[in-house]
C-alpha positions in Angstrom: -121.1 -111.8 243.6 -119.2 -111.2 246.8 -115.4 -111.1 246.2 -113.7 -114.3 247.4 -110.1 -114.7 248.4 -108.3 -116.2 245.3 -107.2 -119.3 247.2 -110.7 -120.0 248.6 -112.1 -119.5 245.1 -109.5 -121.9 243.6 -110.4 -124.7 246.1 -114.2 -124.1 245.7 -113.8 -124.7 242.0 -111.3 -127.5 242.4 -113.7 -129.5 244.6 -116.9 -128.6 242.7 -118.5 -131.5 240.9 -121.5 -132.7 239.0 -122.9 -133.8 242.4 -123.6 -130.1 243.3 -125.5 -129.5 240.1 -127.6 -132.7 240.7 -128.1 -131.7 244.3 -129.7 -128.4 243.3 -131.2 -129.3 240.0 -132.8 -132.7 239.9 -133.9 -134.2 236.5 -137.4 -133.1 237.3 -136.2 -129.5 238.0 -134.4 -129.4 234.7 -137.5 -130.7 232.9 -139.6 -128.0 234.7 -137.1 -125.3 233.5 -137.2 -126.6 229.9 -141.0 -126.5 230.0 -140.9 -123.0 231.4 -138.6 -121.8 228.6 -140.9 -123.4 226.0 -144.0 -121.8 227.5 -142.3 -118.4 227.8 -141.2 -118.5 224.1 -144.8 -119.0 223.0 -145.4 -115.5 224.3 -142.6 -113.6 222.5 -140.3 -113.8 219.5 -137.1 -114.1 221.7 -135.0 -117.1 222.7 -133.9 -118.1 226.3 -131.2 -120.6 227.3 -130.2 -121.7 230.8 -126.8 -123.1 231.6 -125.6 -124.3 235.0 -122.0 -125.2 235.7 -120.5 -126.6 238.9 -117.1 -124.9 238.6 -114.4 -123.8 236.2 -111.1 -125.6 235.5 -108.2 -124.8 237.8 -106.2 -123.0 235.1 -109.2 -120.8 234.3 -109.3 -119.8 237.9 -105.5 -119.1 238.0 -105.9 -116.9 235.0 -108.7 -115.0 236.6 -111.7 -116.0 234.5 -114.8 -114.4 236.0 -118.3 -115.8 235.8 -119.2 -112.9 233.4 -116.3 -113.8 231.1 -117.4 -117.5 231.1 -121.0 -116.5 230.4 -120.0 -114.4 227.4 -117.9 -117.3 226.2 -120.8 -119.7 226.4 -123.1 -117.1 224.8 -120.9 -117.4 221.7 -120.2 -121.1 221.9 -123.9 -122.0 222.1 -124.8 -119.6 219.3 -127.3 -117.6 221.4 -126.2 -114.5 219.5 -127.3 -116.1 216.3 -131.1 -115.3 216.3 -133.1 -113.6 213.6 -133.9 -110.6 215.8 -130.8 -110.5 217.9 -132.9 -111.2 221.0 -131.3 -114.3 222.5 -130.8 -114.3 226.3 -128.5 -116.6 228.3 -129.0 -117.3 232.0 -125.7 -118.7 233.4 -125.3 -120.0 236.9 -121.8 -120.8 238.2 -122.4 -122.7 241.4 -118.9 -122.6 242.8 -119.0 -118.8 242.8 -122.6 -118.5 243.8 -123.1 -116.2 240.8 -125.7 -115.8 238.1 -125.1 -113.8 235.0 -127.5 -112.8 232.2 -126.0 -112.1 228.8 -128.4 -110.7 226.2 -128.0 -110.0 222.5 -128.0 -106.4 221.3 -131.6 -106.5 220.0 -133.0 -106.9 223.5 -130.2 -105.4 225.5 -130.7 -102.0 224.1 -134.2 -102.0 225.7 -133.2 -103.5 229.1 -129.6 -102.4 229.7 -127.2 -103.6 232.4 -129.4 -102.3 235.2 -132.4 -104.3 234.1 -130.5 -107.6 233.8 -128.8 -107.0 237.1 -132.2 -106.5 238.8 -133.3 -109.9 237.5 -130.1 -111.5 238.6 -130.4 -110.0 242.0 -134.0 -111.4 242.4 -132.7 -114.8 241.3 -129.8 -114.7 243.8 -132.2 -113.9 246.6 -134.0 -117.2 245.9 -130.8 -119.1 245.6 -129.7 -117.9 249.1 -133.0 -119.4 250.3 -132.0 -122.7 248.7 -134.8 -122.3 246.1 -132.7 -122.8 243.0 -135.4 -124.1 240.7 -137.8 -121.4 241.8 -135.1 -118.7 241.3 -134.5 -119.9 237.7 -138.2 -120.2 237.0 -138.8 -116.7 238.2 -135.9 -115.4 236.2 -137.3 -117.0 233.1 -140.7 -115.4 233.8 -139.1 -112.0 234.2 -137.0 -112.3 231.0 -140.1 -113.5 229.2 -142.0 -110.5 230.3 -139.3 -108.2 229.0 -139.1 -110.1 225.7 -142.9 -110.1 225.3 -143.0 -106.3 225.8 -140.3 -105.6 223.1 -140.6 -108.7 220.8 -144.2 -109.9 220.8 -145.0 -113.1 219.0 -145.0 -112.9 215.2 -147.1 -115.6 213.5 -145.5 -119.0 213.3 -142.2 -118.9 215.2 -139.5 -121.4 214.8 -137.4 -122.4 217.8 -133.9 -121.1 217.0 -132.2 -122.3 220.2 -132.9 -125.6 222.1 -134.9 -125.1 225.3 -133.1 -127.9 227.2 -131.0 -126.6 230.1 -127.2 -127.2 229.6 -125.5 -128.8 232.6 -121.7 -128.5 232.6 
């Protein structure tokens, strides 16, 4: 994420709204993302969750909450850490900051590391800059699925531990 002046960042978040989420992620796009997560999870024993948020509350901005801190907060609130093999992955998109974060549980993070997740985020951000938000998320899901398949191949009958529906905030 490019560093923004604090006042500009404050107003970007203040005037962000659900309209921006709907503009970039139609109901059909959200359905496509849900289906992509479902299809991906048939190929590995991991769990993927996508969250998109228009902006943060003004007080969160004043106290300096970063997209990374928010992503970690949601990782805990949505129980993505609570998977049998510690291999849950959160894709978090904060539209007001034009930032995507990936937070992964320790089971998969030890294989991928920060550099691996940052590479996937960077590829997604390139698509977002083109205005291809749905494509960026779908490609991110595919890349994460490939990593999960490599390290956590499917193991018999798998239960879905985390809902596949995107979370819109």
